[in-house]
N, CA, C and O atoms as CSV, one atom per row, in Angstrom:
chain,resi,resn,atom,element,x,y,z
A,1,MET,N,N,-0.414,9.421,-2.790
A,1,MET,CA,C,0.612,10.278,-2.239
A,1,MET,C,C,1.855,9.439,-2.004
A,1,MET,O,O,1.782,8.332,-1.472
A,2,THR,N,N,2.969,9.968,-2.399
A,2,THR,CA,C,4.271,9.399,-2.089
A,2,THR,C,C,4.942,10.359,-1.130
A,2,THR,O,O,4.975,11.563,-1.387
A,3,ALA,N,N,5.481,9.852,-0.027
A,3,ALA,CA,C,6.083,10.742,0.960
A,3,ALA,C,C,7.361,10.144,1.527
A,3,ALA,O,O,7.524,8.927,1.609
A,4,ARG,N,N,8.254,11.036,1.913
A,4,ARG,CA,C,9.498,10.670,2.606
A,4,ARG,C,C,9.592,11.570,3.834
A,4,ARG,O,O,9.544,12.795,3.726
A,5,ILE,N,N,9.727,10.945,4.997
A,5,ILE,CA,C,9.793,11.659,6.261
A,5,ILE,C,C,11.197,11.461,6.816
A,5,ILE,O,O,11.683,10.332,6.885
A,6,THR,N,N,11.849,12.541,7.210
A,6,THR,CA,C,13.207,12.455,7.734
A,6,THR,C,C,13.267,12.943,9.171
A,6,THR,O,O,12.412,13.703,9.626
A,7,GLY,N,N,14.298,12.488,9.876
A,7,GLY,CA,C,14.516,12.855,11.277
A,7,GLY,C,C,14.745,11.607,12.101
A,7,GLY,O,O,15.263,10.608,11.603
A,8,ARG,N,N,14.355,11.667,13.366
A,8,ARG,CA,C,14.424,10.470,14.211
A,8,ARG,C,C,13.090,9.752,14.048
A,8,ARG,O,O,12.161,9.935,14.835
A,9,VAL,N,N,13.023,8.927,13.002
A,9,VAL,CA,C,11.771,8.265,12.645
A,9,VAL,C,C,11.916,6.743,12.549
A,9,VAL,O,O,10.953,6.040,12.243
A,10,GLN,N,N,13.104,6.252,12.809
A,10,GLN,CA,C,13.301,4.801,12.859
A,10,GLN,C,C,13.568,4.397,14.297
A,10,GLN,O,O,14.248,5.108,15.036
A,11,GLY,N,N,13.027,3.248,14.688
A,11,GLY,CA,C,13.224,2.755,16.051
A,11,GLY,C,C,12.297,3.395,17.070
A,11,GLY,O,O,12.494,3.243,18.275
A,12,VAL,N,N,11.277,4.118,16.586
A,12,VAL,CA,C,10.346,4.790,17.502
A,12,VAL,C,C,8.896,4.397,17.210
A,12,VAL,O,O,7.972,5.038,17.709
A,13,GLY,N,N,8.690,3.360,16.413
A,13,GLY,CA,C,7.333,2.900,16.102
A,13,GLY,C,C,6.644,3.705,15.023
A,13,GLY,O,O,5.421,3.658,14.893
A,14,PHE,N,N,7.427,4.449,14.242
A,14,PHE,CA,C,6.834,5.329,13.239
A,14,PHE,C,C,6.049,4.539,12.193
A,14,PHE,O,O,4.935,4.941,11.857
A,15,ARG,N,N,6.572,3.448,11.672
A,15,ARG,CA,C,5.858,2.674,10.633
A,15,ARG,C,C,4.539,2.126,11.163
A,15,ARG,O,O,3.524,2.168,10.468
A,16,TRP,N,N,4.549,1.612,12.389
A,16,TRP,CA,C,3.326,1.064,12.983
A,16,TRP,C,C,2.295,2.160,13.197
A,16,TRP,O,O,1.099,1.947,12.999
A,17,TRP,N,N,2.766,3.335,13.604
A,17,TRP,CA,C,1.891,4.483,13.804
A,17,TRP,C,C,1.261,4.921,12.476
A,17,TRP,O,O,0.064,5.200,12.407
A,18,VAL,N,N,2.093,4.976,11.417
A,18,VAL,CA,C,1.566,5.349,10.094
A,18,VAL,C,C,0.508,4.348,9.646
A,18,VAL,O,O,-0.551,4.738,9.155
A,19,ARG,N,N,0.793,3.063,9.814
A,19,ARG,CA,C,-0.173,2.049,9.397
A,19,ARG,C,C,-1.501,2.218,10.141
A,19,ARG,O,O,-2.569,2.105,9.540
A,20,ARG,N,N,-1.437,2.482,11.420
A,20,ARG,CA,C,-2.662,2.671,12.209
A,20,ARG,C,C,-3.439,3.888,11.716
A,20,ARG,O,O,-4.649,3.808,11.505
A,21,GLN,N,N,-2.747,5.016,11.531
A,21,GLN,CA,C,-3.419,6.230,11.076
A,21,GLN,C,C,-4.023,6.024,9.682
A,21,GLN,O,O,-5.162,6.417,9.429
A,22,ALA,N,N,-3.252,5.406,8.783
A,22,ALA,CA,C,-3.737,5.181,7.417
A,22,ALA,C,C,-4.955,4.262,7.418
A,22,ALA,O,O,-5.902,4.492,6.666
A,23,THR,N,N,-4.941,3.241,8.241
A,23,THR,CA,C,-6.070,2.320,8.325
A,23,THR,C,C,-7.309,3.041,8.841
A,23,THR,O,O,-8.405,2.855,8.313
A,24,LEU,N,N,-7.135,3.867,9.878
A,24,LEU,CA,C,-8.266,4.632,10.408
A,24,LEU,C,C,-8.836,5.594,9.370
A,24,LEU,O,O,-10.037,5.865,9.361
A,25,LEU,N,N,-7.966,6.111,8.490
A,25,LEU,CA,C,-8.392,7.035,7.436
A,25,LEU,C,C,-8.867,6.315,6.170
A,25,LEU,O,O,-9.202,6.950,5.171
A,26,GLU,N,N,-8.889,4.975,6.229
A,26,GLU,CA,C,-9.313,4.123,5.116
A,26,GLU,C,C,-8.449,4.321,3.870
A,26,GLU,O,O,-8.951,4.355,2.747
A,27,LEU,N,N,-7.132,4.452,4.095
A,27,LEU,CA,C,-6.175,4.570,3.006
A,27,LEU,C,C,-5.556,3.208,2.729
A,27,LEU,O,O,-5.554,2.333,3.594
A,28,THR,N,N,-5.038,3.034,1.536
A,28,THR,CA,C,-4.311,1.829,1.173
A,28,THR,C,C,-2.896,2.214,0.776
A,28,THR,O,O,-2.628,3.367,0.440
A,29,GLY,N,N,-1.993,1.242,0.818
A,29,GLY,CA,C,-0.613,1.490,0.424
A,29,GLY,C,C,0.356,0.765,1.323
A,29,GLY,O,O,0.063,-0.322,1.821
A,30,TRP,N,N,1.521,1.371,1.533
A,30,TRP,CA,C,2.550,0.757,2.369
A,30,TRP,C,C,3.473,1.813,2.955
A,30,TRP,O,O,3.517,2.953,2.494
A,31,VAL,N,N,4.217,1.403,3.992
A,31,VAL,CA,C,5.230,2.243,4.630
A,31,VAL,C,C,6.448,1.363,4.903
A,31,VAL,O,O,6.310,0.179,5.208
A,32,MET,N,N,7.654,1.957,4.789
A,32,MET,CA,C,8.875,1.204,5.072
A,32,MET,C,C,9.969,2.155,5.541
A,32,MET,O,O,9.932,3.353,5.262
A,33,ASN,N,N,10.951,1.597,6.264
A,33,ASN,CA,C,12.115,2.370,6.659
A,33,ASN,C,C,12.950,2.662,5.424
A,33,ASN,O,O,13.073,1.818,4.537
A,34,GLY,N,N,13.528,3.869,5.367
A,34,GLY,CA,C,14.457,4.201,4.299
A,34,GLY,C,C,15.789,3.514,4.548
A,34,GLY,O,O,16.074,3.079,5.663
A,35,HIS,N,N,16.591,3.421,3.520
A,35,HIS,CA,C,17.879,2.730,3.635
A,35,HIS,C,C,18.941,3.562,4.342
A,35,HIS,O,O,19.994,3.037,4.705
A,36,ASP,N,N,18.680,4.852,4.543
A,36,ASP,CA,C,19.667,5.735,5.152
A,36,ASP,C,C,19.578,5.781,6.675
A,36,ASP,O,O,20.350,6.504,7.306
A,37,GLU,N,N,18.665,5.034,7.278
A,37,GLU,CA,C,18.470,4.961,8.728
A,37,GLU,C,C,17.982,6.270,9.342
A,37,GLU,O,O,17.976,6.405,10.565
A,38,ARG,N,N,17.575,7.235,8.520
A,38,ARG,CA,C,17.049,8.511,9.011
A,38,ARG,C,C,15.729,8.867,8.360
A,38,ARG,O,O,15.251,9.993,8.495
A,39,SER,N,N,15.133,7.911,7.651
A,39,SER,CA,C,13.911,8.254,6.933
A,39,SER,C,C,12.931,7.093,6.903
A,39,SER,O,O,13.284,5.934,7.124
A,40,VAL,N,N,11.682,7.454,6.620
A,40,VAL,CA,C,10.603,6.503,6.393
A,40,VAL,C,C,9.944,6.933,5.086
A,40,VAL,O,O,9.765,8.124,4.835
A,41,GLU,N,N,9.588,5.959,4.262
A,41,GLU,CA,C,8.951,6.236,2.982
A,41,GLU,C,C,7.597,5.557,2.932
A,41,GLU,O,O,7.402,4.499,3.529
A,42,LEU,N,N,6.660,6.169,2.215
A,42,LEU,CA,C,5.344,5.557,2.109
A,42,LEU,C,C,4.654,5.923,0.808
A,42,LEU,O,O,4.968,6.923,0.162
A,43,ILE,N,N,3.714,5.086,0.455
A,43,ILE,CA,C,2.762,5.357,-0.612
A,43,ILE,C,C,1.386,5.161,-0.007
A,43,ILE,O,O,1.116,4.134,0.616
A,44,ALA,N,N,0.517,6.140,-0.188
A,44,ALA,CA,C,-0.848,6.054,0.334
A,44,ALA,C,C,-1.823,6.489,-0.754
A,44,ALA,O,O,-1.584,7.451,-1.483
A,45,GLU,N,N,-2.918,5.760,-0.841
A,45,GLU,CA,C,-3.972,6.066,-1.804
A,45,GLU,C,C,-5.308,6.114,-1.083
A,45,GLU,O,O,-5.548,5.358,-0.142
A,46,GLY,N,N,-6.177,7.014,-1.537
A,46,GLY,CA,C,-7.500,7.130,-0.952
A,46,GLY,C,C,-8.098,8.493,-1.218
A,46,GLY,O,O,-7.667,9.213,-2.118
A,47,ARG,N,N,-9.094,8.836,-0.424
A,47,ARG,CA,C,-9.770,10.133,-0.576
A,47,ARG,C,C,-8.781,11.280,-0.368
A,47,ARG,O,O,-7.942,11.214,0.531
A,48,PRO,N,N,-8.869,12.328,-1.187
A,48,PRO,CA,C,-7.965,13.477,-1.025
A,48,PRO,C,C,-7.994,14.072,0.383
A,48,PRO,O,O,-6.948,14.464,0.900
A,49,SER,N,N,-9.152,14.146,1.002
A,49,SER,CA,C,-9.234,14.710,2.354
A,49,SER,C,C,-8.492,13.831,3.363
A,49,SER,O,O,-7.884,14.347,4.301
A,50,SER,N,N,-8.538,12.515,3.180
A,50,SER,CA,C,-7.812,11.600,4.073
A,50,SER,C,C,-6.308,11.714,3.851
A,50,SER,O,O,-5.530,11.656,4.804
A,51,LEU,N,N,-5.900,11.876,2.602
A,51,LEU,CA,C,-4.475,12.065,2.309
A,51,LEU,C,C,-3.976,13.367,2.926
A,51,LEU,O,O,-2.875,13.415,3.476
A,52,ASP,N,N,-4.780,14.420,2.836
A,52,ASP,CA,C,-4.420,15.697,3.456
A,52,ASP,C,C,-4.232,15.528,4.961
A,52,ASP,O,O,-3.281,16.053,5.540
A,53,GLU,N,N,-5.144,14.791,5.583
A,53,GLU,CA,C,-5.074,14.577,7.029
A,53,GLU,C,C,-3.824,13.791,7.409
A,53,GLU,O,O,-3.133,14.148,8.364
A,54,LEU,N,N,-3.529,12.724,6.668
A,54,LEU,CA,C,-2.330,11.941,6.947
A,54,LEU,C,C,-1.081,12.791,6.763
A,54,LEU,O,O,-0.170,12.747,7.591
A,55,GLU,N,N,-1.034,13.557,5.693
A,55,GLU,CA,C,0.138,14.397,5.451
A,55,GLU,C,C,0.370,15.359,6.619
A,55,GLU,O,O,1.511,15.572,7.028
A,56,GLY,N,N,-0.691,15.931,7.148
A,56,GLY,CA,C,-0.558,16.798,8.314
A,56,GLY,C,C,-0.039,16.059,9.532
A,56,GLY,O,O,0.782,16.588,10.281
A,57,MET,N,N,-0.515,14.834,9.736
A,57,MET,CA,C,-0.075,14.025,10.880
A,57,MET,C,C,1.402,13.665,10.779
A,57,MET,O,O,2.103,13.601,11.789
A,58,LEU,N,N,1.872,13.430,9.553
A,58,LEU,CA,C,3.257,13.026,9.344
A,58,LEU,C,C,4.238,14.088,9.834
A,58,LEU,O,O,5.372,13.764,10.188
A,59,LYS,N,N,3.821,15.331,9.857
A,59,LYS,CA,C,4.702,16.419,10.278
A,59,LYS,C,C,5.013,16.369,11.768
A,59,LYS,O,O,5.950,17.020,12.230
A,60,HIS,N,N,4.224,15.593,12.528
A,60,HIS,CA,C,4.435,15.475,13.970
A,60,HIS,C,C,4.859,14.063,14.367
A,60,HIS,O,O,5.732,13.895,15.219
A,61,GLY,N,N,4.256,13.059,13.765
A,61,GLY,CA,C,4.584,11.673,14.075
A,61,GLY,C,C,4.161,11.267,15.469
A,61,GLY,O,O,3.523,12.039,16.184
A,62,PRO,N,N,4.522,10.041,15.859
A,62,PRO,CA,C,4.170,9.543,17.194
A,62,PRO,C,C,5.108,10.128,18.251
A,62,PRO,O,O,6.136,10.725,17.928
A,63,SER,N,N,4.734,9.945,19.515
A,63,SER,CA,C,5.641,10.392,20.575
A,63,SER,C,C,6.944,9.600,20.443
A,63,SER,O,O,6.929,8.416,20.106
A,64,GLY,N,N,8.035,10.246,20.704
A,64,GLY,CA,C,9.344,9.610,20.560
A,64,GLY,C,C,10.007,9.934,19.237
A,64,GLY,O,O,11.227,9.829,19.116
A,65,ALA,N,N,9.231,10.323,18.252
A,65,ALA,CA,C,9.793,10.694,16.956
A,65,ALA,C,C,10.154,12.171,16.952
A,65,ALA,O,O,9.575,12.961,17.698
A,66,ARG,N,N,11.102,12.537,16.121
A,66,ARG,CA,C,11.421,13.944,15.891
A,66,ARG,C,C,11.486,14.151,14.381
A,66,ARG,O,O,12.502,13.867,13.747
A,67,VAL,N,N,10.406,14.642,13.824
A,67,VAL,CA,C,10.303,14.840,12.386
A,67,VAL,C,C,11.021,16.128,12.010
A,67,VAL,O,O,10.729,17.199,12.540
A,68,GLU,N,N,11.966,16.001,11.085
A,68,GLU,CA,C,12.703,17.174,10.608
A,68,GLU,C,C,12.169,17.657,9.266
A,68,GLU,O,O,12.293,18.837,8.938
A,69,GLY,N,N,11.576,16.752,8.489
A,69,GLY,CA,C,11.062,17.163,7.196
A,69,GLY,C,C,10.108,16.139,6.609
A,69,GLY,O,O,10.231,14.939,6.853
A,70,VAL,N,N,9.155,16.636,5.830
A,70,VAL,CA,C,8.216,15.781,5.109
A,70,VAL,C,C,8.192,16.262,3.669
A,70,VAL,O,O,7.881,17.420,3.389
A,71,SER,N,N,8.521,15.366,2.774
A,71,SER,CA,C,8.456,15.656,1.346
A,71,SER,C,C,7.362,14.770,0.765
A,71,SER,O,O,7.478,13.544,0.771
A,72,ALA,N,N,6.304,15.390,0.267
A,72,ALA,CA,C,5.168,14.616,-0.243
A,72,ALA,C,C,4.751,15.145,-1.606
A,72,ALA,O,O,4.822,16.344,-1.877
A,73,ARG,N,N,4.317,14.230,-2.452
A,73,ARG,CA,C,3.779,14.627,-3.752
A,73,ARG,C,C,2.598,13.737,-4.077
A,73,ARG,O,O,2.502,12.602,-3.612
A,74,ARG,N,N,1.711,14.270,-4.877
A,74,ARG,CA,C,0.511,13.526,-5.269
A,74,ARG,C,C,0.647,13.085,-6.720
A,74,ARG,O,O,1.106,13.834,-7.583
A,75,GLU,N,N,0.235,11.859,-6.956
A,75,GLU,CA,C,0.215,11.270,-8.291
A,75,GLU,C,C,-1.091,10.517,-8.427
A,75,GLU,O,O,-1.745,10.233,-7.423
A,76,PRO,N,N,-1.484,10.189,-9.645
A,76,PRO,CA,C,-2.706,9.388,-9.805
A,76,PRO,C,C,-2.565,8.047,-9.070
A,76,PRO,O,O,-1.497,7.435,-9.079
A,77,ALA,N,N,-3.635,7.610,-8.448
A,77,ALA,CA,C,-3.639,6.337,-7.720
A,77,ALA,C,C,-3.538,5.167,-8.691
A,77,ALA,O,O,-4.099,5.201,-9.786
A,78,SER,N,N,-2.818,4.136,-8.273
A,78,SER,CA,C,-2.679,2.936,-9.096
A,78,SER,C,C,-3.834,1.968,-8.865
A,78,SER,O,O,-4.187,1.193,-9.754
A,79,GLY,N,N,-4.424,2.014,-7.666
A,79,GLY,CA,C,-5.504,1.097,-7.329
A,79,GLY,C,C,-5.048,-0.317,-7.054
A,79,GLY,O,O,-5.878,-1.222,-6.967
A,80,GLU,N,N,-3.748,-0.535,-6.915
A,80,GLU,CA,C,-3.214,-1.885,-6.752
A,80,GLU,C,C,-3.202,-2.400,-5.315
A,80,GLU,O,O,-2.922,-3.577,-5.091
A,81,PHE,N,N,-3.500,-1.546,-4.339
A,81,PHE,CA,C,-3.389,-1.944,-2.934
A,81,PHE,C,C,-4.747,-2.300,-2.360
A,81,PHE,O,O,-5.753,-1.663,-2.673
A,82,GLU,N,N,-4.768,-3.331,-1.509
A,82,GLU,CA,C,-6.017,-3.751,-0.868
A,82,GLU,C,C,-6.087,-3.313,0.584
A,82,GLU,O,O,-7.179,-3.242,1.148
A,83,GLY,N,N,-4.981,-3.025,1.189
A,83,GLY,CA,C,-4.931,-2.585,2.577
A,83,GLY,C,C,-3.725,-1.691,2.742
A,83,GLY,O,O,-3.173,-1.193,1.760
A,84,PHE,N,N,-3.315,-1.486,3.980
A,84,PHE,CA,C,-2.123,-0.678,4.235
A,84,PHE,C,C,-1.151,-1.535,5.034
A,84,PHE,O,O,-1.468,-1.978,6.138
A,85,GLY,N,N,0.018,-1.765,4.481
A,85,GLY,CA,C,0.967,-2.669,5.112
A,85,GLY,C,C,2.312,-2.039,5.410
A,85,GLY,O,O,2.611,-0.917,5.001
A,86,ILE,N,N,3.107,-2.797,6.134
A,86,ILE,CA,C,4.474,-2.414,6.459
A,86,ILE,C,C,5.400,-3.289,5.624
A,86,ILE,O,O,5.327,-4.517,5.673
A,87,VAL,N,N,6.267,-2.644,4.861
A,87,VAL,CA,C,7.234,-3.358,4.028
A,87,VAL,C,C,8.533,-3.423,4.815
A,87,VAL,O,O,9.007,-2.412,5.333
A,88,ARG,N,N,9.089,-4.585,4.899
A,88,ARG,CA,C,10.373,-4.761,5.565
A,88,ARG,C,C,11.470,-4.545,4.539
A,88,ARG,O,O,11.503,-5.205,3.501
A,89,SER,N,N,12.364,-3.620,4.835
A,89,SER,CA,C,13.448,-3.329,3.885
A,89,SER,C,C,14.676,-4.147,4.174
A,89,SER,O,O,15.679,-4.024,3.470
């Protein structure tokens, strides 16, 4: 899954929250702040049910965040990730 989350999602621990949720769901991939200062982007791979669960969670985010939109699409997994990390932009 590739996703872009917009709203007040930077400076509120959103990337750390995503990493924790993805790890608990046994997903691999990465999350990073978008360059526009209003978005977070991620790639997640794993079981379809876990991806569905993460996508649902992204619509609410952690406390302090205000999610205005989630754009997500599914593509075949690359299998290149060993864990779930935070990319510094």
